C-alpha positions in Angstrom: 254.6 -49.2 144.2 256.8 -47.9 141.2 253.4 -46.8 139.7 252.1 -45.0 142.9 255.0 -43.3 143.4 254.8 -42.2 139.9 251.3 -40.5 140.4 252.2 -38.6 143.3 255.7 -37.4 141.9 253.6 -36.0 138.9 253.7 -32.5 138.5 249.5 -31.4 139.0 248.6 -27.9 138.1 245.6 -26.3 139.9 244.5 -22.7 140.4 244.8 -21.4 137.0 244.5 -17.5 136.6 244.6 -15.5 133.2 246.4 -12.3 133.1 244.0 -9.2 132.5 244.7 -9.5 128.7 245.0 -13.5 128.6 248.4 -13.2 127.4 249.8 -15.0 130.2 248.7 -17.9 132.7 249.6 -18.8 136.3 248.8 -21.4 138.3 250.0 -23.9 141.1 252.2 -26.7 140.7 251.7 -29.7 143.5 254.3 -32.6 143.5 255.3 -34.9 146.4 259.0 -34.9 147.4 259.1 -38.3 148.4 262.7 -38.2 150.3 261.1 -35.2 152.2 258.0 -36.5 153.3 256.2 -33.3 152.4 254.0 -31.7 149.5 255.7 -29.2 147.2 254.1 -26.5 145.7 255.1 -23.3 143.2 253.8 -21.0 141.0 254.2 -21.3 137.6 254.1 -18.9 134.6 255.1 -20.3 131.2 258.4 -22.2 131.9 259.3 -20.5 135.1 258.5 -22.0 138.6 258.9 -20.2 142.1 261.2 -21.5 144.5 258.4 -23.2 146.8 258.1 -25.4 148.3 254.8 -24.0 149.8 253.7 -21.1 147.0 250.3 -21.1 146.3 246.9 -18.4 145.6 248.6 -16.6 142.5 246.2 -13.7 141.5 247.2 -11.3 138.4 246.7 -7.5 138.7 243.2 -6.5 137.0 245.0 -3.6 135.1 248.8 -4.6 134.5 251.0 -7.8 134.2 251.9 -7.6 138.0 251.4 -11.2 139.7 251.3 -11.8 143.6 250.8 -14.9 145.4 251.0 -16.0 149.1 254.3 -17.7 150.5 255.6 -18.3 154.1 258.2 -16.2 155.4 261.1 -17.4 157.4 258.8 -17.3 160.6 256.0 -19.5 158.8 253.7 -16.9 158.6 251.7 -16.6 155.0 252.7 -13.4 153.3 251.2 -11.9 150.0 254.4 -11.8 147.9 255.5 -10.5 144.4 256.4 -12.6 141.7 259.3 -13.4 140.4 261.5 -12.3 143.9 259.4 -13.3 146.4 259.6 -9.7 148.1 256.7 -9.4 150.5 254.1 -6.5 149.8 253.6 -5.8 153.3 254.9 -7.3 156.8 251.8 -9.1 158.4 252.2 -10.9 161.5 249.0 -13.0 161.0 249.0 -15.5 157.9 247.0 -14.9 154.8 244.6 -17.4 154.0 243.7 -15.6 150.8 243.3 -12.1 149.0 241.8 -10.2 146.4 243.0 -6.9 144.0 241.2 -3.7 143.9 239.6 -2.8 140.6 242.0 -0.4 140.4 245.1 -2.6 141.4 246.2 -0.1 144.4 245.1 -2.1 147.0 244.4 -6.0 148.4 241.9 -7.2 150.4 243.1 -10.1 152.6 241.6 -12.5 155.1 244.4 -13.4 157.7 244.1 -16.2 160.5 244.2 -14.9 163.9 245.7 -18.1 166.2 243.6 -18.9 169.1 245.3 -17.5 172.5 246.3 -20.5 174.7 244.0 -20.4 177.6 243.5 -22.5 181.2 240.2 -23.7 180.0 238.0 -23.5 177.0 234.3 -22.3 177.0 232.2 -23.0 174.1 228.6 -21.1 173.7 227.8 -22.3 170.2 227.6 -25.4 168.0 230.4 -24.4 166.1 233.1 -25.1 168.7 234.7 -27.7 167.0 236.8 -27.7 163.8 238.8 -30.9 162.2 242.7 -30.0 161.6 242.3 -27.3 164.7 240.6 -28.9 167.6 238.4 -27.2 170.5 240.7 -23.6 169.7 240.2 -22.9 166.2 241.6 -19.8 164.5 239.7 -16.9 164.2 239.9 -14.6 160.9 240.2 -10.8 160.0 239.8 -8.8 156.7 242.9 -6.4 156.7 243.6 -4.0 153.4 246.7 -3.4 152.2 248.0 -0.3 150.2 250.3 -1.6 147.7 251.9 1.6 147.3 253.0 2.2 150.8 252.9 -1.6 152.4 250.6 -0.2 155.2 247.6 -1.9 156.2 244.4 -1.8 158.7 242.1 -4.2 160.0 238.7 -3.2 158.3 236.9 -6.4 159.9 237.6 -7.4 163.6 238.7 -11.1 164.0 235.6 -13.4 164.3 235.3 -17.5 164.0 235.7 -17.2 160.3 235.8 -15.5 156.9 234.9 -17.5 153.9 235.6 -15.5 150.6 236.4 -11.7 150.1 235.9 -10.1 146.6 236.0 -6.1 145.6 232.5 -4.6 144.7 233.8 -1.2 144.2 236.9 1.0 145.5 235.3 1.6 148.6 233.8 -1.8 149.6 234.2 -5.4 149.6 231.7 -8.5 149.4 232.5 -11.1 152.4 230.7 -14.3 153.2 230.2 -14.9 157.0 228.5 -17.2 159.1 225.5 -16.0 160.5 226.3 -16.8 164.2 228.5 -18.7 166.3 225.5 -21.3 166.6 224.8 -21.9 162.8 226.4 -23.5 159.7 224.8 -21.0 157.6 226.6 -18.6 155.6 225.4 -15.1 153.9 226.9 -12.7 151.6 227.5 -9.2 153.1 228.4 -5.6 151.8 231.8 -4.3 154.1 232.6 -0.8 153.5 236.1 0.2 154.1 235.2 2.2 157.4 233.9 -1.0 159.1 230.4 -1.3 158.4 228.6 -4.3 157.7 225.5 -4.7 155.6 223.7 -8.1 155.3 222.9 -8.6 151.7 221.0 -12.2 151.9 218.6 -13.4 154.6 219.7 -16.0 157.0 217.9 -19.2 156.4 217.0 -18.6 152.9 220.6 -19.6 151.4 222.9 -21.5 153.0 226.5 -21.0 152.6 226.8 -18.3 150.3 230.2 -18.4 148.4 232.2 -17.1 146.0 231.1 -13.3 145.4 231.5 -11.7 142.2 230.7 -8.1 141.4 229.4 -7.8 138.0 229.7 -4.4 135.9 226.1 -3.7 136.1 226.7 -3.4 140.1 224.7 -6.7 140.7 226.6 -9.6 142.6 226.9 -13.2 141.3 227.4 -15.6 144.0 227.2 -19.5 144.7 224.3 -20.3 147.3 221.8 -23.5 148.1 218.7 -24.2 149.8 218.8 -25.1 153.4 219.0 -28.7 153.3 221.2 -31.3 151.2 220.2 -29.5 148.0 222.4 -28.6 145.1 224.5 -25.5 144.7 223.1 -23.0 142.4 224.7 -19.8 140.8 222.4 -16.6 141.6 222.5 -13.3 141.3 221.5 -10.5 143.5 220.3 -7.1 142.0 218.7 -4.5 144.0 217.8 -6.6 147.2 215.9 -9.3 145.0 218.0 -12.9 144.2 217.5 -14.7 141.1 219.0 -17.9 139.7 221.1 -18.1 137.0 220.5 -21.3 134.7 217.2 -22.2 136.4 216.6 -25.5 134.3 220.0 -26.8 134.9 219.6 -29.8 137.4 223.0 -30.2 138.7 225.0 -29.2 141.5 227.7 -26.4 140.9 230.9 -27.4 142.6 233.4 -24.8 143.3 236.5 -26.7 144.2 237.3 -27.8 147.8 239.5 -31.0 148.8 238.1 -34.3 147.8 235.4 -32.0 145.8 236.9 -30.9 142.6 235.7 -27.8 140.5 236.4 -24.2 140.0 235.0 -21.0 141.4 232.9 -19.2 138.5 233.8 -16.7 136.2 232.4 -14.0 134.0 233.7 -12.7 130.8 231.9 -10.3 127.9 228.6 -11.4 130.0 229.1 -15.2 129.6 229.3 -17.0 132.8 231.4 -19.9 133.2 231.3 -22.4 136.1 231.7 -26.4 137.0 229.0 -28.6 137.8 229.0 -32.6 138.6 227.4 -34.2 135.8 227.4 -38.1 135.9 230.0 -38.3 138.3 232.2 -35.8 136.5 233.0 -32.0 137.1 232.7 -30.9 133.9 233.0 -27.1 132.4 229.8 -25.4 131.9 229.2 -21.8 130.3 226.2 -19.8 129.3 224.8 -16.1 129.4 222.8 -14.6 132.2 219.4 -15.5 130.6 220.0 -18.6 129.6 217.9 -21.7 131.1 220.7 -24.6 130.8 224.3 -23.9 130.1 226.2 -25.6 127.7 229.1 -28.4 128.3 232.6 -27.8 127.0 234.2 -30.9 128.4 233.7 -34.9 128.1 233.0 -37.3 130.7 236.4 -38.5 131.2 237.5 -35.0 132.0 237.6 -34.1 135.9 238.1 -29.9 135.8 239.7 -28.9 139.1 240.2 -25.3 137.9 239.5 -22.5 135.1 239.5 -18.9 134.3 238.1 -17.4 131.5 239.5 -13.3 130.6 239.3 -11.4 127.4 238.0 -13.8 125.0 240.1 -16.8 126.6 239.2 -19.6 128.8 242.2 -21.8 130.5 241.2 -25.3 132.6 243.4 -27.6 134.7 242.0 -31.1 134.5 242.8 -35.0 135.5 242.1 -37.4 133.0 242.3 -41.0 132.9 246.0 -41.0 132.3 247.1 -38.1 134.2 246.1 -36.5 137.5 246.2 -32.9 136.3 247.3 -30.8 133.0 246.8 -27.3 132.2 245.1 -26.2 128.6 243.4 -23.5 127.1 239.9 -24.5 126.3 239.8 -26.3 122.9 243.6 -26.1 122.6 246.4 -28.5 123.2 247.8 -29.0 126.7 250.9 -28.0 128.3 253.5 -30.7 128.7 252.2 -33.1 131.2 253.1 -36.5 133.2 251.0 -39.2 131.5 250.8 -42.4 133.7 250.3 -46.1 132.0 247.6 -47.0 133.9 246.5 -50.6 134.1 242.9 -50.3 133.2 240.2 -49.2 131.0 237.6 -46.9 132.4 233.8 -47.8 131.5 230.6 -46.3 132.4 228.0 -48.6 134.5 224.5 -49.0 132.6 221.6 -49.5 134.4 219.5 -48.4 137.3 222.7 -47.6 140.0 225.4 -45.5 138.0 229.1 -45.6 138.5 232.0 -46.5 136.6 234.3 -49.6 136.2 238.0 -49.5 136.2 238.4 -53.0 134.1 241.9 -54.2 134.6 244.0 -54.8 132.0 246.1 -57.7 133.7 242.7 -59.6 134.0 241.8 -62.4 131.4 238.7 -62.9 129.9 237.4 -65.0 132.7 235.5 -63.4 136.1 238.2 -61.6 138.0 238.7 -60.4 141.9 236.4 -57.0 142.0 237.2 -54.6 144.3 234.0 -52.2 145.3 235.4 -49.0 146.1 232.8 -46.4 148.0 233.0 -42.6 148.3 232.6 -40.4 150.8 229.9 -37.5 151.4 227.4 -39.1 150.6 227.0 -36.3 147.9 230.5 -36.7 146.6 231.2 -39.0 143.7 233.4 -41.6 141.7 234.5 -41.4 138.4 237.3 -42.8 136.1 239.6 -40.1 136.4 243.3 -40.7 138.1 244.0 -38.8 141.3 246.8 -38.5 143.9 244.5 -40.1 146.4 243.1 -43.9 146.1 246.5 -45.5 145.1 245.4 -48.9 146.3 243.2 -48.9 143.1 246.3 -48.8 140.9 248.0 -51.6 143.2 245.2 -54.0 142.7 244.6 -53.3 138.9 248.2 -54.0 138.9 247.1 -57.5 140.2 244.5 -58.4 138.2 241.8 -56.9 139.9 238.5 -54.9 138.5 237.2 -52.0 140.6 233.9 -51.1 140.8 233.0 -47.1 141.8 229.2 -46.9 142.4 227.7 -43.8 142.8 224.7 -44.6 144.8 221.3 -42.5 145.8 222.6 -39.6 147.4 225.4 -39.0 144.8 226.0 -35.9 143.0 225.8 -35.5 139.4 222.7 -37.2 138.5 220.0 -34.7 139.5 218.0 -33.3 142.6 216.3 -36.5 142.9 218.9 -38.8 143.2 221.0 -36.4 145.1 218.5 -36.6 147.4 217.4 -40.1 146.9 218.1 -41.3 150.4 215.6 -39.3 152.1 212.5 -41.0 151.3 214.3 -44.1 152.4 215.5 -42.8 155.7 218.6 -41.4 155.3 222.1 -43.1 155.5 222.8 -47.2 155.5 219.3 -47.7 153.7 218.6 -47.8 150.2 222.4 -47.0 149.8 223.3 -50.6 150.6 220.7 -52.2 148.1 222.3 -49.8 145.7 225.7 -51.6 146.2 224.6 -55.1 146.3 222.6 -54.5 142.8 225.9 -53.5 141.4 227.7 -56.2 142.8 225.2 -58.4 141.2 225.2 -57.0 137.9 229.1 -57.4 137.8 228.8 -60.6 138.5 225.8 -61.6 135.9 227.9 -59.6 133.3 230.8 -62.1 134.2 232.9 -59.5 135.2 233.4 -60.1 139.0 234.0 -63.6 140.3 231.5 -64.3 142.9 234.0 -65.9 145.5 236.7 -62.8 145.4 235.0 -59.8 146.3 236.1 -56.8 148.6 234.7 -53.6 149.6 236.6 -50.3 150.8 235.5 -47.0 151.5 236.5 -44.0 153.6 234.4 -41.4 155.9 230.3 -42.0 154.4 231.9 -44.7 152.4 233.9 -46.3 155.0 230.2 -46.5 157.2 228.4 -47.9 153.8 231.4 -50.4 153.6 230.7 -51.6 157.6 226.9 -51.6 156.8 227.4 -54.1 153.8 229.5 -56.5 156.1 226.3 -56.4 158.8 224.0 -57.9 155.8 226.3 -60.1 153.6 229.1 -62.2 153.9 229.6 -62.3 150.5 232.9 -60.1 150.7 235.7 -62.0 151.6 237.6 -58.8 153.2 236.7 -55.1 153.7 239.0 -52.1 154.6 237.3 -48.6 156.0 238.4 -45.6 157.1 237.2 -42.6 159.1 233.9 -44.4 159.3 231.0 -42.8 161.5 229.8 -46.3 162.4 227.7 -45.2 165.5 225.6 -42.5 164.4 224.3 -41.5 167.9 227.7 -40.9 169.1 228.9 -39.2 165.9 225.9 -36.6 166.2 227.1 -35.7 169.3 230.9 -35.4 168.9 231.6 -34.6 165.4 232.7 -31.0 164.5 229.5 -30.9 162.0 227.7 -34.0 163.9 224.4 -32.1 164.5 224.0 -30.1 161.2 225.1 -33.5 159.1 222.4 -35.7 161.0 219.9 -33.0 161.1 220.0 -32.8 157.2 221.4 -36.1 156.1 220.5 -38.7 158.8 217.3 -37.8 160.4 215.8 -38.3 163.8 218.5 -39.6 165.8 216.7 -42.7 167.5 215.9 -43.9 164.0 218.9 -43.4 162.4 220.5 -45.4 165.3 218.8 -48.8 164.2 220.7 -48.2 161.1 224.3 -47.7 162.7 226.4 -50.6 161.8 227.6 -51.3 165.4 224.0 -52.1 166.5 224.5 -55.1 164.0 227.9 -56.1 164.7 227.1 -59.4 165.6 226.4 -60.3 162.1 229.8 -59.0 160.6 232.1 -62.1 159.7 234.2 -60.2 157.2 238.1 -59.7 157.8 238.1 -56.1 158.6 241.1 -53.5 158.3 240.0 -50.4 160.0 242.1 -47.1 159.5 241.6 -43.6 160.9 243.0 -40.5 161.8 244.5 -39.9 165.3 243.1 -36.3 165.4 240.3 -36.6 163.1 237.5 -34.4 164.4 235.1 -34.9 161.3 234.6 -38.0 162.7 236.4 -38.7 165.9 238.6 -41.8 166.3 236.5 -43.4 168.9 234.2 -44.7 165.9 237.1 -46.7 165.0 237.8 -47.7 168.5 234.2 -48.3 169.0 234.2 -50.8 165.6 237.4 -52.3 166.2 236.5 -53.7 169.7 233.1 -54.8 168.5 234.4 -56.6 166.0 237.2 -58.2 168.3 234.6 -59.1 170.9 232.6 -61.2 168.4 235.6 -62.9 167.1 236.2 -61.2 163.7 239.3 -61.1 162.2 240.2 -57.5 162.2 243.1 -54.9 162.8 242.9 -51.2 163.6 245.3 -48.5 162.0 245.7 -45.3 163.8 247.8 -42.1 162.3 248.7 -39.6 165.1 248.1 -36.4 164.5 246.0 -36.7 161.1 243.0 -35.0 160.7 240.1 -36.4 158.5 241.1 -35.6 154.9 244.8 -37.5 155.6 244.3 -40.5 152.9 244.4 -38.1 150.2 246.2 -35.1 151.8 248.4 -36.4 154.5 252.0 -36.5 154.0 253.3 -38.4 151.0 254.4 -41.2 152.9 251.2 -41.6 154.9 249.0 -41.5 151.6 251.4 -44.4 150.2 251.0 -46.5 153.5 247.3 -46.3 153.5 247.4 -47.7 149.9 249.8 -50.3 150.5 248.0 -51.6 153.6 244.3 -51.7 151.9 246.1 -53.3 148.8 248.1 -55.9 151.5 244.5 -56.7 153.3 242.3 -57.4 150.8 245.2 -59.4 148.4 245.6 -61.5 151.7 242.1 -62.5 152.2 241.4 -63.0 148.4 244.0 -65.4 147.3 242.9 -68.4 145.9 
């Protein structure tokens, strides 16, 4: 486990921001504190770091060298504080989620969390009544404006279900993204005057989840959006009530940076638009002018961009590579000192009809070796060869002489719209994606990479569903390990916090989708299976794990169920370090157990 510990304790930079003159860079440094079993986050400027351990969201003034960031106070309430002394700019009673500087540097607009009030009963009146990590009583959000000179603050948008992003359009008005209503998962862009008046800027139903608005110098607004349904996110410019697409010939999905979905917020500097987009499984940095049809790429296929900023002719990025989970550098410059990991594999891009990546173990000989098929979630996510602080089981198995193949089956991001929506003609999840995985396995066997008698499969969330589905159609896998898997699509559609919208967009008509649910074909499974799940998962309720486990037991399949109390859906990568290590160790041990000659 020493190698896995080394990855977790590496200093990983994220959220890079440039000072107004590009003379300094701030970022967040995250590393695991193994002894205290927590993630340690500190703001770094040059060689100096804040006190931590829960500092985040650094932002420079647009007109000076003043830097602010978010830090919890003694009561655990996230406050906006000054660098470097940590003195709060105001005393707020609600935790700050994010904030944005006014153009003149005199005020802040902050999105604050308004905790739910304990009640004897919980009444729901819309589809968005559950939220993973918060349960049936999600917090709401409000927008406050803080005067930096006096520390006074006032609410300009009363609490509502949630607020997405906030930016300044002018000294007297803001740009905010809001859900259309409590019955919808779609978001729109609004103008919020400081007197509280709201004006809708995008039409509900035309664009889904408008995000990251950015006011341009000519009065127009750059923002990210995507057509209703499982389509690419794209950049658009809203001008005089009309929305036009930026880079109309660019057939790639713009990434904004979320947990398990790396990317960066777009930036505009001197008329050049900088953004990240998935290309062949990799979040890459692109740029172009507003009139360009397609932007130019600035990073390669072995580098995953996790953050970026552009200002005063300079560009800074944070990124992961095959040998480091994170580094910071100015574009086209040498990276700041960072941790390098001697990984036990080489990285190769797969050719053929189904794309993906192969991690070829340095500890395997020239003969066919054990092969792990590792399936990503989503399905509109990707796998690539960059090192991360999750999926540590790959390191443990590669060190034991296993190759790891990472298929980007139909539905995966980074290969254009047709591949992104490639499951729709086949009927949705557990259709052509199953065939794609089996094709990749056959190719690895034919190429002499994989020993056909020593195959295993793992996956999480949608990847766990796909792993379960594979064990219902073939017994060529000696072992399976799946987590957070919606194995029963009918009950998933009715119990997940996003079940209705996910199934309507991704799975199709419930009766037809139900026929593809792995649990309907569990009698065909003979593969020893490890099932992992978070006890408070609302995205894929833990009842899905219970259902699969009990069905396997009923049919005499060797299996083991591991539930992590209190953990939400993303715990396998974002949970406490000891939990992340435990998941990796359990997966590796289970697969090794059933694939030992």
